[in-house]
N, C-alpha and C positions, 0 to 999 in steps of 0.2 A: 333370526334378529332381521328385522324389517326396520329401513328408514322412517321417521317420523313425518306424518302430512305437514307438509309446507308447501309455500306458494314459490313460484316460480319468479326470477326477476330474469326479463326478456334480454336476450346478446343487446348491448348497447351500439353495435354496429348497426348501418343499415345502408343500403344502396341507393344511388341516385341515377336515374336514368334520364339520358336527352340535354340537349345543350340549354332549354330553357331551366329545365329544373336544378340542373348544376348551378347554373348561373345565378339562381334566386338564393341556393344555398350559401354560395360566395358573398351576395349582397347581405345576408341575412345574418352574415359573421357565425353561422354553423360551424364544427369542428372539421371542415373538410381535409381528410389527410392526405388523400391524392386523387390525382385525374388520371382516368384509363382512356387510350383512345386507340385504333389498329394504327401499326407502324406505317403504311401508305395512304392515308387518307388527305383527299383533297376538300373535303367539307367547309366551307367559307366558315360557317356556323360554329363549327369545332374548334376552328382557328382562333375565333375570338374568343370563345371559352378559355381556351389554352393559356392565351395571352391575358385574360384576368386572372388566373390560378397561377401563372408566373408573377406577376406582378404582387399577389399576394402571398408569394413564398411558398405556394402549394406543389408538391413533388407533381409532376406529370410523367405517366407510365406509357410508352408506346411500345404495343405487343402486338405479335403476329396475327392476321386477320382470323386465324380459327380459333387461336387462344380467347380473343376476343370475343366472337361468336359465343362460346361456350360460357365466359365469363357474363357475358349479356344476359344469356339465357333465351328462351324461346317467345316470352310474354311482351317482348317489345323491338322494336327495329331501330333503336337508339342508336347513334353513332358514338357516344361519349359515355361516359359513366364516372362516377365519384364515388368513394368511400368517407361517408359521414361518420364519426363516432370518438371513442377515445385515444388517447396516445397509442399507438401501437410499441413505443418504448417504455410504456409505464413499470414503476418499480412492482417488485413483488408484492407488497402489501395494498397497493394499489387495485391490482389484477382482484385478488382475492375478495376485496372489498365491494366488486359490482355486484355478486349476487347469484350469478348464473354458474356454470358448470366450469371446472378447470381439469386439465388433466396433467399426470406424473406417470412420465416412462421410468422406472425403478432398473437401472442397469442395461438397457437395452445393447446390443453387439453392433448392428448394422447399419450405417449410416442411410442408406437406400430406406431399410425398414421404418428408419425414425422420420425420413421426410414425408414418406405415406401417410405415416400418422399424423404430423404436424397439419398435413393437407385434408384430412378427414375430419380434424378437430375444427380447422378453422371454416370448411364448408357447413359442419353441422350448428355455426354460430358459438363456438365455445368463447370463453372470455380469455383463455390464455393456455399455454401449453408449457411445461418445466421437463427438463431431461436431466435426469441423476445419470453420468458416466463420466468416463477421463476421455471423451475425444479430443486428438487435438485439432488446431487450426483447420487443418484442410477436411478431416472428415465431419466437422461441423458446418463449413461451405458445402459440402456435398449433402449432405442432411437438408439444409437450407434450399438449396437448388433441386432436389427432388420433390421438395414440398411447393415448387413454383413459385417461389419466393411469397410464400404465405407470410413470412415476417414482416412482409410490409403493411399486412392488415391487423395481424393478432400478434398480442407480446409473444415473444417466444424467449426461454430463459435457459438456463444451465445453472444447476443449482443441487446440492444435497438432500435428499429427500426428507430427511429430519427438517430441514430448513422449509421447505415447502409446505410438509405438515403441519409445523407448527404456526406457520403462517394462516393457514387453512383453518386451524383451531382460533386462531384470534379473530379471525372474520365470522363466525359462526358456522363453519360450514360443515358437514358431515363428509366423512371420508370412507369410501368405499373402493376396496379391493375387488380386482378380477385375477381370481385363480382357481387353480382345480380342486383346493380343499374347499371352497364354498359350498354351503349348504342348499343353497336357493338359486334359481336360474333368475336372471335379469328383471323379469316381469313380477317376481315377488317382492322387489325392492322398489321403494317410490323414488323414481331418477328424475323429478321433476324441480326439486328445491336446489337450494346454496350446495354446491356438491364438489369435493375432489375426487375425482376418479383416478386409481392407481393400477398402472398394468405393466407387468414385469418383464424380464427379458426374453428375448426370443426360447431359448434351452433351459436356462434356469429358473425362470418365473421371479416372483417379489420376495426379495431376501426376506428371512424370517425376522429380523427389527422391524422391518417397515409393515410387514404383515402383521405383527403383534398391535402396530398402532391404528390399525383400520376399524372402525365402528362396526363394519357388516364385510364379508368377504361374499361374491356372488360367482357361482361358477355357470360358463356357458355351457349348453347341451352339446356332447360329442357322441359321435357314433364310430367312428372309425379306428384303426389300429394305432394310429400316431399319436393322437388323444392331445393334440398342439394346435390351436389356429396360428397363424400368422399375426403379429402386431398390429398390422394395419387391420385386420379382418376383426379382432378381438372389440377394437375402437370403435369400429362403424357400427359391429353390433350392439354395442352399448349406446353408442348415439342415436342409431334407429329407435331401438326401443324406447328413449328420451323423449322421440320426437311423437312416438305412438302415444306415449301417456300424457305429454302435452296436449295432442290433440283430443284425446278422450276428454280431458279435463277442460277444456274449452267448450266442447260439444254439451257435458253436463252442467256447465257453470251458465251457457247460454239456455240450455233448458230449463234449468231453475229460475233465471231472469223472467223467460215465458210465462211460467207458472204463477211466478208471484205478481206479473202484471196483470196476470187475469183474475188473481182471488181479491 
């Protein structure tokens, strides 16, 4: 069973780089959620923007230089960044309504693995991620720390799987499980539309009751003896396949537009 052909809704978050661009976003009244700059910068222009952000009630994050360089990427030398987009503290129904991909971790055991999965989901542009487990406060904090505090940029929730799936259904999302009982690899499924992806616990996988509510189940190819990827690796594999499909669709749509223009 494959998912139907549906169009993607892009991630609602975007990164703004450079003092002028960040200031322009603030002036335009865009939903700037936070401003990020290196811990020990003496750049006066960035300081001006930080002052503007503070006056507007926008959170300012100062991070280690190496972390800032990784967040900034290689395509710019900007000394300050901002995240523009929806509220990272939005409720479940609001997150599901955004139309992109949301992740559900069903019963994970290790907070560190959850944190790495959260980070991967945020990097890949997910609308949000939800965790169904009984972690205490300390374990949840450990997971968030391991995610490099991705909760500042993307909604992260702790909720029963049934509630998350119900919200996905109400928002018109398809539900795709990632499990070794799947009959087809990820590239046999359309991952480009409104989607909830369910990944199970490290040892036990997706609980049977949750698996039974999935519209389709995909299996990651495995050739080793252990027959189980790390939780974060499974999230990364699906996220990258989704990127590949989106790029292929964009190329196909661009080609069709060119052909129509010549007709």
